C-alpha positions in Angstrom: -107.7 -6.0 106.7 -106.2 -3.4 104.4 -107.6 -3.5 100.8 -106.2 -1.6 97.8 -109.2 -2.2 95.5 -112.7 -0.9 95.4 -114.3 -3.8 93.4 -116.4 -6.0 95.7 -114.7 -9.4 96.4 -117.6 -11.4 95.1 -117.3 -9.7 91.7 -113.6 -10.6 91.5 -114.1 -14.3 92.1 -113.8 -16.4 89.0 -115.3 -19.9 89.2 -114.8 -20.7 85.5 -111.0 -20.9 85.5 -108.7 -22.7 87.9 -106.6 -20.5 90.2 -103.4 -21.3 91.9 -104.5 -20.6 95.5 -107.5 -22.8 95.2 -105.7 -25.6 93.3 -103.0 -25.6 95.9 -105.7 -25.8 98.6 -107.1 -28.9 96.7 -103.6 -30.5 96.7 -103.3 -30.0 100.4 -106.7 -31.6 101.0 -108.7 -28.4 101.6 -112.3 -27.7 100.6 -112.0 -24.1 99.5 -112.0 -24.7 95.8 -114.3 -25.1 92.8 -114.9 -28.1 90.4 -112.6 -26.4 87.8 -109.8 -26.2 90.3 -110.2 -29.9 91.2 -110.3 -30.9 87.5 -107.2 -29.0 86.6 -105.4 -30.0 89.8 -106.2 -33.7 89.2 -105.0 -33.4 85.6 -101.7 -31.9 86.7 -101.4 -34.6 89.3 -101.9 -37.3 86.6 -99.2 -35.7 84.5 -96.8 -35.0 87.5 -97.8 -37.3 90.4 -95.2 -35.7 92.7 -97.0 -32.3 92.8 -98.9 -33.2 96.0 -95.6 -34.0 97.7 -94.3 -30.7 96.5 -97.3 -28.9 98.0 -96.9 -30.7 101.3 -93.1 -30.2 101.4 -93.5 -26.5 100.8 -95.9 -26.2 103.7 -93.6 -28.2 106.0 -90.7 -26.0 105.0 -92.7 -22.9 106.0 -93.2 -24.5 109.5 -89.5 -25.3 109.9 -88.3 -21.9 108.6 -90.7 -19.8 110.7 -89.9 -21.9 113.8 -86.2 -21.3 113.2 -86.7 -17.6 112.6 -89.0 -16.9 115.5 -86.9 -19.1 117.8 -83.2 -19.4 117.1 -83.0 -16.2 115.0 -85.1 -14.1 117.3 -87.2 -12.5 114.5 -90.5 -11.0 115.7 -91.9 -9.7 112.5 -93.0 -11.5 109.3 -94.1 -10.3 105.9 -95.7 -13.2 104.1 -96.4 -12.4 100.5 -98.6 -14.7 98.4 -99.8 -16.4 101.5 -102.6 -18.4 99.9 -105.7 -19.9 101.5 -105.5 -20.7 105.2 -104.6 -24.2 106.2 -102.8 -25.9 109.1 -99.8 -24.1 110.5 -100.2 -20.7 109.0 -97.2 -18.3 109.5 -98.8 -16.4 112.4 -99.7 -19.7 114.2 -96.1 -21.1 114.0 -94.5 -17.8 114.8 -96.8 -17.0 117.7 -96.6 -20.5 119.1 -92.8 -20.0 119.3 -92.9 -16.3 120.2 -96.4 -15.0 121.2 -95.5 -11.4 120.6 -94.8 -12.0 116.9 -96.3 -9.6 114.4 -97.4 -10.8 110.9 -98.6 -9.2 107.8 -100.1 -11.4 105.1 -100.3 -10.2 101.4 -102.4 -11.7 98.6 -104.6 -10.5 95.8 -106.8 -13.5 95.3 -110.5 -12.7 96.3 -111.1 -16.2 97.7 -108.1 -15.7 99.9 -109.3 -12.3 101.0 -112.7 -13.6 101.8 -111.1 -16.0 104.3 -108.9 -13.2 105.8 -110.8 -13.3 109.1 -109.8 -16.9 109.6 -106.2 -15.7 109.4 -106.6 -12.7 111.7 -106.6 -14.6 114.9 -103.6 -13.2 116.6 -102.3 -14.1 120.0 -103.1 -11.3 122.5 -99.5 -10.3 122.7 -98.9 -10.1 118.9 -100.7 -8.8 115.8 -101.8 -9.9 112.3 -102.9 -7.8 109.3 -103.9 -8.7 105.8 -103.1 -6.6 102.7 -104.9 -6.9 99.4 -102.0 -6.3 97.0 -100.0 -7.8 94.2 -96.4 -9.0 94.7 -95.5 -7.2 91.5 -96.1 -3.9 93.4 -93.6 -4.1 96.3 -93.6 -0.4 96.9 -97.4 -0.5 97.6 -96.8 -3.4 100.0 -94.1 -1.5 101.8 -96.3 1.5 102.3 -99.1 -0.6 103.7 -97.2 -2.8 106.3 -96.8 -0.1 108.9 -97.8 0.4 111.7 -98.3 -3.4 112.0 -94.6 -3.9 111.2 -91.7 -1.6 112.2 -89.3 -1.5 109.3 -86.6 -0.2 111.6 -86.4 -3.6 113.1 -85.6 -6.9 111.4 -88.3 -8.6 109.4 -88.6 -12.0 107.8 -89.8 -11.5 104.2 -91.4 -14.7 103.0 -91.9 -15.4 99.2 -92.9 -19.1 99.2 -94.0 -20.3 95.7 -94.8 -16.8 94.5 -91.8 -15.7 92.3 -92.6 -18.5 89.9 -95.7 -16.5 88.9 -93.5 -13.6 87.8 -92.4 -14.9 84.4 -89.7 -12.2 83.8 -86.7 -13.1 85.9 -85.4 -9.5 85.9 -88.8 -8.3 87.3 -88.7 -11.1 89.9 -85.2 -9.9 91.0 -86.5 -6.3 91.2 -89.3 -7.3 93.5 -86.9 -9.1 95.8 -84.4 -6.2 95.7 -87.0 -3.6 96.4 -88.3 -5.5 99.4 -85.0 -6.3 100.9 -83.5 -2.9 100.3 -86.3 -1.6 102.6 -85.4 -4.0 105.4 -82.8 -3.3 108.0 -79.7 -5.4 108.7 -80.6 -8.6 110.4 -83.7 -9.2 108.3 -84.2 -12.5 106.5 -85.5 -13.6 103.1 -87.3 -17.0 102.9 -87.9 -18.4 99.4 -89.2 -21.5 97.7 -89.5 -22.0 93.9 -90.3 -24.9 91.6 -87.5 -26.2 89.3 -87.1 -28.7 86.5 -84.0 -29.9 88.3 -84.0 -32.2 91.3 -86.1 -34.7 89.4 -88.6 -32.2 88.2 -88.1 -32.8 84.5 -91.5 -34.5 84.3 -93.2 -31.3 85.4 -92.5 -29.5 82.2 -95.5 -30.8 80.3 -97.7 -30.3 83.4 -96.6 -26.6 83.6 -97.5 -26.2 79.9 -100.9 -27.7 80.6 -101.3 -25.3 83.6 -100.4 -22.2 81.6 -103.1 -23.2 79.0 -105.8 -23.9 81.4 -105.3 -22.0 84.7 -104.1 -18.7 86.1 -101.7 -17.2 86.8 -99.1 -18.6 84.4 -96.1 -20.3 86.0 -92.4 -20.8 85.2 -89.7 -23.0 86.7 -86.1 -21.8 87.3 -82.7 -23.3 87.6 -80.6 -23.4 90.7 -78.4 -20.7 89.2 -81.4 -18.4 88.6 -82.8 -19.1 92.0 -79.4 -18.1 93.6 -79.6 -14.7 92.0 -82.5 -13.8 94.2 -80.2 -14.2 97.2 -77.3 -12.1 95.9 -75.8 -10.0 98.8 -77.4 -12.1 101.5 -75.9 -14.7 103.8 -77.3 -18.1 103.3 -78.4 -20.0 106.4 -77.2 -23.6 106.5 -77.8 -25.9 104.6 -78.1 -23.3 101.9 -80.0 -23.9 98.7 -81.6 -27.3 98.8 -84.8 -29.1 98.0 -87.3 -27.5 100.4 -88.2 -30.9 101.7 -84.6 -31.3 103.0 -84.1 -27.9 104.6 -83.4 -28.6 108.2 -85.5 -31.7 107.9 -85.1 -35.2 109.4 -82.4 -37.3 107.8 -83.6 -39.3 104.8 -86.3 -36.8 103.8 -87.4 -37.4 100.2 -86.3 -34.8 97.7 -88.9 -32.7 95.8 -88.4 -30.5 92.8 -88.8 -27.2 94.7 -85.8 -25.2 95.9 -85.9 -23.7 99.4 -83.6 -21.3 101.1 -83.3 -18.9 104.1 -80.9 -16.0 103.9 -79.9 -13.1 106.2 -79.3 -9.5 105.3 -75.9 -8.5 106.7 
């Protein structure tokens, strides 16, 4: 595990304020959370009952996208930024199940997540995993730290699932994506999910305000048009920008208010 900070993890853990990684873990049925996370998460659920379905759909999208990339697209390297707490079907598990030699770098800056890094670092013998303690707002730092686990001369799948919504300034979010993808060679992929007030998500607006007043980090939703700007210059993989629950899913999958897309760098 590569860490960029000198402060001990236990001194960075805040149990007095809800944190996204732990609340998300609660919504997915995990146990790695505090009472404050459960209280805020349950309040949000009461205000926006679909949030648990969003969390599950986002996780299922990860599984389908990674399976496609490691299989049909032949991608053997994954950079998963904002990976969150370990749960079922983590990126390295899906990728290495499909292609055992896959190499994965996880990036997060939450101390609880970092404390569970060893649970993530269970690579197949043929592949590799690494964990970087870094903030998505500093893509240059991330790019310096990924080697030698990843070879940036070969295609990489950059995964930003439910993370750009914590970058409130859209121009900054675009800069993050552009910096990361500019460093990747042709044939690399970008994988995104992002909450929206479209696709039936209008009821989420009050819940997001409550979150921003009672939890960290603050969050924002974006429109389809804003989401599409993160993919400028890339080739969308079918079916394009859709609810993440419907990206290459079984017919009839219920829509959730979370965009999902996979795109290739030409």
